C-alpha positions as CSV (number, residue, x, y, z in Angstrom):
1,X,22.4,-3.2,-18.5
2,X,20.9,-5.9,-16.4
3,X,21.7,-4.1,-13.1
4,X,20.1,-0.9,-14.4
5,X,16.9,-2.7,-15.3
6,X,16.8,-4.4,-11.9
7,X,17.3,-1.1,-10.2
8,X,14.4,0.5,-12.2
9,X,12.2,-2.5,-11.3
10,X,13.0,-2.0,-7.6
11,X,12.2,1.7,-7.9
12,X,8.9,0.9,-9.6
13,X,8.0,-1.7,-7.0
14,X,8.6,0.8,-4.2
15,X,6.4,3.4,-6.0
16,X,3.6,0.9,-6.4
17,X,3.9,0.0,-2.7
18,X,3.7,3.7,-1.7
19,X,0.6,4.3,-3.9
20,X,-1.1,1.1,-2.6
21,X,-0.6,2.6,0.9
22,X,-2.2,5.8,-0.3
23,X,-5.2,3.8,-1.6
24,X,-5.6,2.2,1.8
25,X,-5.6,5.7,3.3
26,X,-8.3,6.9,1.0
27,X,-10.4,3.7,1.6
28,X,-10.0,4.2,5.4
29,X,-11.1,7.8,5.1
30,X,-14.2,6.9,3.1
31,X,-15.1,4.1,5.5
32,X,-14.7,6.3,8.5
33,X,-16.9,8.9,6.9
34,X,-19.6,6.4,6.1
35,X,-19.5,5.0,9.7
36,X,-19.6,8.5,11.1
37,X,-22.6,9.3,9.0
38,X,-24.4,6.1,10.0
39,X,-23.9,6.9,13.6
40,X,-25.1,10.5,13.1
41,X,-21.7,11.9,14.1
42,X,-21.4,14.1,11.0
43,X,-24.0,16.0,9.1
44,X,-24.1,15.8,5.3
45,X,-23.6,19.3,3.9
46,X,-21.9,20.9,0.9
47,X,-18.4,20.5,2.4
48,X,-18.7,16.8,3.2
49,X,-20.2,16.0,-0.2
50,X,-17.2,17.8,-1.9
51,X,-14.7,15.9,0.4
52,X,-16.4,12.6,-0.5
53,X,-16.4,13.3,-4.2
54,X,-12.8,14.4,-4.1
55,X,-11.8,11.2,-2.3
56,X,-13.5,9.1,-4.9
57,X,-11.8,11.0,-7.7
58,X,-8.4,10.7,-6.0
59,X,-9.1,6.9,-5.6
60,X,-9.7,6.5,-9.3
61,X,-6.7,8.6,-10.2
62,X,-4.4,6.7,-7.9
63,X,-5.6,3.3,-9.2
64,X,-5.0,4.6,-12.8
65,X,-1.4,5.6,-11.7
66,X,-0.8,2.1,-10.1
67,X,-2.0,0.5,-13.3
68,X,0.4,2.5,-15.4
69,X,3.3,1.7,-13.0
70,X,2.5,-2.0,-13.2
71,X,2.5,-1.8,-17.0
72,X,5.9,-0.1,-16.9
73,X,7.2,-2.7,-14.5
74,X,6.0,-5.5,-16.8
75,X,7.8,-3.9,-19.7
76,X,11.0,-3.8,-17.7
77,X,10.6,-7.5,-16.7
78,X,10.1,-8.4,-20.3
79,X,13.3,-6.5,-21.2
80,X,15.2,-8.3,-18.4
81,X,13.9,-11.7,-19.7
82,X,15.1,-10.8,-23.2
83,X,18.5,-10.0,-21.9
84,X,18.7,-13.3,-20.0
85,X,17.6,-15.2,-23.1
86,X,20.3,-13.6,-25.3
87,X,23.0,-14.9,-23.0
């Protein structure tokens, strides 16, 4: 049972790492868009507004996903601690 929980914790840790990289991608895209706008390289129109709004929505959804994965990881860690305490 202990090995199964450790394996699940490793899988969750990898998922959190992947989603954190995705957050960095979204932040980089938003930052690049802001700097391009400041330097007058892009023009604000309907499409750029939709892209910006969708990036913000994706950012919040991904952060919510990371929060849930971390909760699940904490639950697994508590189960592992209970197993160690029983022995």
